[in-house]
C-alpha positions in Angstrom: 35.8 81.0 -14.7 38.6 80.7 -17.7 38.7 76.7 -18.0 42.4 77.2 -18.2 42.1 78.6 -14.5 39.7 75.9 -13.8 42.2 73.0 -15.1 45.3 73.7 -12.8 43.0 74.4 -9.8 41.9 70.5 -10.4 45.2 69.4 -10.4 46.5 71.5 -7.6 43.5 69.4 -5.5 44.4 66.5 -6.5 48.1 66.9 -5.6 47.4 67.8 -2.4 45.3 64.6 -1.6 48.5 62.9 -2.7 50.2 64.2 -0.3 48.0 64.1 2.8 47.4 60.0 2.2 48.9 58.4 5.2 51.0 55.1 4.1 50.4 52.0 6.6 52.5 52.5 9.7 55.6 50.1 8.9 56.2 47.1 11.2 59.8 47.0 12.5 61.5 44.2 13.9 63.8 43.9 17.0 66.5 45.3 15.6 64.9 47.9 14.3 64.6 46.8 10.2 60.8 47.8 8.8 59.1 44.7 7.3 55.9 44.2 5.7 52.8 44.9 7.8 50.8 41.0 8.4 48.0 40.7 6.0 45.1 38.8 7.6 44.2 36.3 6.3 42.6 33.2 8.2 43.8 30.0 6.8 40.4 27.5 6.4 41.4 23.8 7.3 40.4 20.9 4.8 37.1 19.7 5.3 37.2 17.2 7.2 34.9 13.9 5.9 33.5 11.3 7.6 32.7 8.2 5.9 28.7 6.8 6.3 27.5 4.3 9.0 27.2 1.2 6.4 25.3 -0.4 9.9 22.7 2.6 10.0 22.2 2.7 6.5 21.1 -0.7 5.9 18.8 -0.6 9.3 16.9 2.7 7.6 16.7 0.4 4.2 15.7 -2.1 6.4 13.2 -0.1 8.2 11.9 1.4 4.6 11.2 -1.7 3.3 9.0 -2.9 6.2 7.0 -0.1 6.3 6.3 -0.5 2.7 6.0 -4.4 3.0 3.1 -3.4 6.2 1.7 -1.2 3.9 0.9 -3.5 1.0 -0.5 -6.3 3.2 -3.1 -4.2 4.4 -4.1 -3.1 0.7 -4.0 -6.7 -0.1 -1.4 -7.1 -2.5 0.1 -10.1 -0.9 1.5 -11.9 -4.2 0.5 -9.2 -7.1 1.5 -6.4 -8.4 4.3 -8.2 -9.0 6.6 -5.2 -8.7 4.9 -4.0 -5.5 3.3 -7.0 -3.4 4.1 -7.7 0.7 5.6 -10.8 -0.2 8.5 -9.7 -2.2 9.1 -6.8 0.4 9.6 -9.5 3.6 11.1 -11.5 1.3 14.1 -8.5 0.7 14.3 -7.6 4.0 15.1 -11.7 5.3 17.4 -11.8 2.2 19.8 -8.9 4.1 18.5 -10.7 8.0 17.1 -13.8 8.2 15.8 -13.7 11.5 13.9 -10.1 11.0 10.5 -11.3 13.3 8.7 -8.6 11.6 9.3 -10.0 8.0 8.8 -13.2 9.2 5.7 -12.4 11.1 4.4 -10.7 8.1 4.5 -13.6 5.6 2.2 -15.6 8.5 0.0 -12.9 8.0 0.1 -13.2 3.7 -0.8 -17.1 4.8 -3.6 -16.1 6.8 -5.8 -13.6 4.5 -5.2 -16.2 1.6 -7.0 -18.2 4.0 -9.5 -16.4 4.8 -10.2 -14.8 1.3 -10.0 -19.0 0.0 -12.8 -19.5 2.2 -15.1 -16.5 1.6 -14.6 -17.7 -1.9 -15.9 -21.0 -1.1 -18.8 -20.1 0.5 -20.2 -18.0 -2.0 -19.1 -21.0 -5.1 -16.3 -19.4 -6.2 -14.8 -22.6 -6.2 -12.5 -22.2 -8.7 -10.9 -18.8 -7.5 -11.0 -20.2 -3.7 -8.6 -23.1 -4.8 -6.0 -20.5 -6.3 -6.1 -18.2 -3.1 -5.8 -21.5 -1.3 -2.2 -22.4 -3.4 -0.9 -18.9 -3.3 -1.5 -19.2 0.5 0.6 -23.2 0.0 3.8 -21.1 -2.1 4.1 -18.7 0.4 4.7 -21.1 2.9 3.6 -24.9 2.3 4.1 -25.8 6.3 1.3 -24.3 7.6 -0.9 -25.6 9.8 -4.1 -24.0 9.0 -3.4 -24.7 5.1 -4.8 -28.9 5.3 -7.9 -27.5 7.5 -9.1 -25.0 4.5 -8.4 -27.5 2.0 -11.1 -29.8 3.7 -13.5 -26.9 4.3 -13.3 -26.1 0.5 -13.8 -29.4 -1.0 -16.6 -29.6 2.0 -18.7 -26.7 0.1 -18.2 -28.3 -2.8 -20.0 -31.4 -2.0 -22.0 -29.8 -0.3 -25.3 -29.9 -2.7 -26.5 -26.2 -2.3 -27.3 -24.8 -5.4 -25.0 -21.8 -6.2 -26.0 -18.9 -8.8 -22.9 -16.6 -9.9 -25.1 -13.4 -11.1 -24.8 -10.6 -14.0 -22.9 -7.3 -12.3 -23.8 -5.4 -15.1 -27.5 -6.2 -15.0 -27.9 -6.5 -11.6 -26.2 -3.2 -11.2 -29.0 -2.0 -13.5 -31.5 -3.5 -12.0 -32.8 -4.3 -15.4 -36.3 -6.8 -16.0 -33.6 -9.7 -16.2 -32.0 -9.2 -13.1 -35.7 -9.3 -11.9 -36.1 -12.4 -13.6 -33.5 -13.8 -12.6 -34.1 -13.2 -8.5 -37.6 -14.5 -9.0 -37.0 -17.9 -10.3 -34.3 -18.4 -7.1 -36.4 -17.0 -5.1 -38.8 -19.9 -6.0 -36.2 -22.6 -6.1 -35.7 -21.3 -2.4 -39.0 -22.2 -1.9 -39.5 -25.6 -3.6 -36.8 -26.7 -1.5 -37.3 -24.7 1.6 -33.5 -23.1 1.7 -31.7 -20.6 3.2 -30.5 -18.0 1.1 -27.6 -15.6 1.7 -26.9 -12.9 -0.7 -24.1 -11.2 -1.0 -23.8 -7.7 -3.0 -21.1 -4.9 -3.2 -24.1 -2.7 -1.2 -26.4 -2.3 1.6 -28.7 -1.3 -1.3 -28.6 -3.3 -3.8 -28.8 -6.6 -1.4 -31.5 -5.0 -0.2 -33.6 -4.4 -3.7 -32.6 -7.8 -4.5 -34.2 -9.7 -1.5 -37.0 -7.7 -2.4 -37.9 -8.6 -6.1 -37.1 -12.6 -4.0 -40.0 -11.8 -1.6 -42.7 -10.4 -4.1 -41.7 -13.5 -6.5 -42.9 -15.6 -3.5 -45.5 -13.7 -1.6 -46.9 -15.7 1.0 -43.8 -17.5 1.8 -41.6 -17.0 4.0 -38.0 -16.2 3.1 -35.2 -16.6 5.6 -31.4 -16.5 5.6 -28.7 -13.6 5.3 -27.2 -10.5 3.6 -23.5 -9.9 3.2 -22.0 -6.9 1.7 -18.7 -8.7 -0.7 -17.1 -7.1 -3.9 -19.5 -9.5 -6.1 -22.9 -10.2 -6.1 -24.1 -13.9 -5.8 -26.5 -16.3 -4.0 -26.1 -19.1 -2.2 -29.2 -21.7 -1.8 -28.4 -23.8 1.9 -30.5 -26.5 1.0 -32.1 -28.5 4.0 -30.0 -31.6 5.5 -32.0 -34.3 5.8 
């Protein structure tokens, strides 16, 4: 087909399409006057911004701080580290609510824990540490009724006359010859004084090894005492009272 004829056919079809296109029906007023059809437009109102509930936000904040404080208390993060301890969190809550029972009870729990740790240290002969822990309890609540009794118990342990042995952790973890020699000497003193022993060690296996070395060193003598698990290795010989 010649290109000129094809062009004429395309133009004719285009004109026909323009003629058959219908305009949208006009909308007329009551008096018959035409007007533009209404546009299908939905108006969106401005977003409504509700002010936050300040009291609810503070309650949530306090709840979060209390939770963190209780976690620190369970982990014995009592006054240290300085940026992650139970005391700081409970005091922060009391700054918001001075009568908050959980925070007040938490402070008392800190004191009780420090006193218990002080007594444990004193019983094992770590007197400087026991005094430091007692001072920390006093810092939290100087009026706590059990502080005086714990101080007297510490003084009694210091005056007991018992023999306390702070042992080399590295040597004992290696179970070296030096550690065996120390244990043999302690066992000899236990026999000579008729003393009861208190062995403390980080695990049961090490504690039983210590006892076996002591028993072998005084073969034929019945050593008497107890074994306790603790973070550090030590031995106490309780001398008999006259």
